[in-house]
C-alpha positions as CSV (number, residue, x, y, z in Angstrom):
1,X,153.2,-25.4,261.5
2,X,149.6,-24.2,261.8
3,X,149.1,-20.9,260.1
4,X,147.0,-17.8,260.7
5,X,145.4,-16.2,257.6
6,X,144.4,-12.6,257.7
7,X,142.4,-11.0,254.9
8,X,142.0,-7.2,255.0
9,X,140.2,-4.6,252.9
10,X,143.1,-3.6,250.5
11,X,143.5,-4.9,247.0
12,X,142.7,-8.6,246.9
13,X,144.0,-11.0,244.2
14,X,142.7,-14.3,245.6
15,X,144.2,-16.7,248.1
16,X,147.6,-17.9,246.9
17,X,147.5,-20.7,249.4
18,X,144.4,-22.3,250.8
19,X,143.8,-22.6,254.6
20,X,144.0,-26.1,255.9
21,X,142.0,-27.8,258.7
22,X,143.9,-26.5,261.7
23,X,144.7,-23.0,260.3
24,X,143.0,-20.0,261.7
25,X,141.3,-17.5,259.4
26,X,140.6,-13.9,260.4
27,X,138.6,-11.4,258.3
28,X,139.6,-7.8,259.0
29,X,136.8,-5.4,258.2
30,X,135.8,-5.7,254.5
31,X,138.2,-8.7,254.1
32,X,135.1,-10.6,255.3
33,X,133.5,-10.0,251.8
34,X,136.7,-11.2,250.0
35,X,136.6,-14.4,252.1
36,X,132.9,-15.0,251.2
37,X,133.8,-14.5,247.5
38,X,136.6,-17.1,247.9
39,X,134.2,-19.6,249.6
40,X,136.2,-19.5,252.9
41,X,134.4,-19.1,256.2
42,X,136.4,-17.0,258.7
43,X,137.0,-18.2,262.3
44,X,137.0,-14.6,263.5
45,X,135.8,-11.3,262.1
46,X,137.3,-8.1,263.5
47,X,137.2,-4.4,262.6
48,X,135.5,-1.1,262.9
49,X,133.7,-1.9,259.7
50,X,134.2,1.5,258.2
51,X,135.1,-0.2,254.9
52,X,131.6,-1.8,255.0
53,X,129.8,1.4,255.7
54,X,129.4,0.3,259.3
55,X,127.6,-2.9,258.4
56,X,128.6,-5.6,260.9
57,X,128.7,-9.2,259.6
58,X,126.1,-11.5,261.1
59,X,128.6,-14.0,262.4
60,X,129.0,-15.5,265.8
61,X,132.6,-14.6,266.3
62,X,132.8,-10.8,265.7
63,X,134.9,-8.3,267.5
64,X,133.8,-4.7,266.8
65,X,136.5,-2.1,267.2
66,X,136.0,1.6,267.7
67,X,136.8,3.8,264.7
68,X,139.2,5.9,266.9
69,X,141.9,3.4,267.9
70,X,145.7,2.9,267.9
71,X,145.8,-0.2,265.7
72,X,144.7,-0.8,262.2
73,X,142.2,-3.6,261.7
74,X,144.9,-5.9,260.3
75,X,147.2,-5.1,263.3
76,X,144.3,-5.9,265.6
77,X,143.7,-9.2,263.7
78,X,147.4,-10.1,264.1
79,X,147.2,-9.5,267.9
80,X,144.3,-11.9,268.1
81,X,146.1,-14.5,266.1
82,X,149.3,-14.1,268.2
83,X,147.3,-14.3,271.4
84,X,146.0,-17.7,270.2
85,X,149.5,-19.0,269.8
86,X,150.0,-18.6,266.0
87,X,153.4,-17.6,264.8
88,X,153.1,-17.8,261.0
89,X,150.9,-15.2,259.3
90,X,149.7,-15.0,255.7
91,X,148.2,-11.6,255.1
92,X,146.0,-10.8,252.1
93,X,144.2,-7.6,251.1
94,X,147.0,-5.8,252.8
95,X,148.6,-3.8,250.0
96,X,147.3,-1.2,247.6
97,X,143.8,0.1,248.1
98,X,142.9,3.7,248.5
99,X,145.4,4.5,251.2
100,X,149.1,4.0,250.7
101,X,149.6,4.6,254.4
102,X,148.0,1.3,255.2
103,X,150.5,-0.5,253.0
104,X,153.3,1.1,254.9
105,X,151.6,0.2,258.2
106,X,151.5,-3.5,257.1
107,X,155.2,-3.4,256.1
108,X,156.0,-2.1,259.6
109,X,153.7,-4.8,261.0
110,X,155.5,-7.8,259.4
111,X,158.9,-6.3,260.4
112,X,157.7,-6.2,264.0
113,X,156.4,-9.8,263.7
114,X,159.9,-10.8,262.5
115,X,161.5,-9.1,265.5
116,X,159.0,-10.9,267.8
117,X,160.2,-14.2,266.4
118,X,157.3,-14.9,264.1
119,X,157.0,-15.1,260.3
120,X,154.7,-13.1,258.1
121,X,154.0,-12.6,254.4
122,X,152.1,-9.9,252.6
123,X,150.5,-10.9,249.3
124,X,150.1,-8.3,246.5
125,X,149.2,-8.4,242.9
126,X,152.5,-9.8,241.6
127,X,154.7,-9.7,244.7
128,X,155.1,-11.4,248.1
129,X,156.8,-9.4,250.9
130,X,158.3,-10.8,254.1
131,X,160.8,-9.7,256.7
132,X,163.7,-11.4,258.5
133,X,165.4,-10.4,261.7
134,X,168.9,-11.6,262.8
135,X,168.4,-14.6,260.5
136,X,168.3,-15.8,256.9
137,X,165.9,-16.8,254.1
138,X,166.7,-19.3,251.3
139,X,165.3,-19.8,247.8
140,X,165.5,-22.7,245.4
141,X,167.0,-22.5,242.0
142,X,163.5,-22.7,240.4
143,X,162.7,-19.1,241.4
144,X,162.7,-16.5,238.7
145,X,162.4,-12.7,238.4
146,X,163.3,-9.8,240.7
147,X,164.0,-9.8,244.4
148,X,164.7,-6.7,246.5
149,X,165.9,-6.2,250.1
150,X,165.6,-3.1,252.2
151,X,166.9,-2.4,255.7
152,X,164.0,-1.7,258.1
153,X,166.5,-1.0,260.9
154,X,168.6,2.2,260.9
155,X,171.5,0.0,260.1
156,X,171.4,-3.8,259.3
157,X,174.8,-5.4,260.0
158,X,176.4,-8.4,258.4
159,X,174.1,-8.5,255.4
160,X,175.2,-11.3,253.0
161,X,173.6,-12.2,249.7
162,X,174.5,-15.5,247.9
163,X,173.4,-17.0,244.6
164,X,171.7,-13.9,243.2
165,X,172.9,-11.7,240.3
166,X,174.3,-9.2,242.8
167,X,176.0,-10.5,245.9
168,X,177.1,-8.9,249.2
169,X,179.4,-10.2,251.9
170,X,179.1,-9.0,255.5
171,X,177.8,-5.7,254.4
172,X,176.3,-2.8,256.5
173,X,173.0,-1.8,254.8
174,X,171.3,1.5,255.9
175,X,167.7,2.3,255.7
176,X,168.4,5.5,253.7
177,X,170.0,3.8,250.7
178,X,168.2,1.4,248.4
179,X,171.2,-0.6,247.4
180,X,169.3,-3.9,247.5
181,X,166.6,-3.0,245.0
182,X,166.0,-5.0,241.9
183,X,168.3,-8.0,242.4
184,X,167.6,-11.1,240.2
185,X,167.3,-14.8,240.6
186,X,169.8,-16.6,238.2
187,X,168.8,-20.2,238.5
188,X,170.9,-21.0,241.5
189,X,170.0,-21.8,245.2
190,X,170.2,-18.5,246.9
191,X,170.3,-17.1,250.5
192,X,169.9,-13.7,252.1
193,X,171.1,-13.3,255.7
194,X,171.5,-10.5,258.3
195,X,173.5,-10.8,261.5
196,X,171.9,-7.8,263.3
197,X,168.9,-6.0,262.1
198,X,165.7,-6.4,260.1
199,X,165.4,-6.8,256.4
200,X,162.4,-6.4,254.2
201,X,162.4,-9.0,251.3
202,X,160.2,-8.3,248.3
203,X,159.9,-11.1,245.7
204,X,158.0,-11.4,242.4
205,X,155.6,-14.3,242.4
């Protein structure tokens, strides 16, 4: 599947995976500078460029957004990718930074992408975060470290965890209780599934 890469202005730790020929790369605001440092040319640059002190990149494909707007720059970048038919999103420079609120906004964004039928990952310093909606996610036995799940819905129904240190079977997980935090891979094939609802899945790299 062709992928859409989005690089924002949050903490950046490099590109864990490299865009391929038919992938689409979007720089969101100062994510443009991160891409230049990585030697990757964006297909599209979008933002209000407040993180670049208002300096607009001299590229052909630039969308300049007003500072006063409803979407974050990364959310606006996602909408451009979705409009172009992409359904798999790898988002870098999306966590940390000077404003925790933007990290929360990006967590909400990938949850919404899952509910829309897409797939998305946020890449942090030592963690990768994704979301699943009315579906499942599987991991091979080679995975190590911690993995946590959180309900993004008020209630996620039919939550089942197999092959991890702590298991669940057809459980009702609420968004007010962090029961799924700090589970562990144990060298087995594992799976997390939810029948009705949206789960946030946070894995160590």
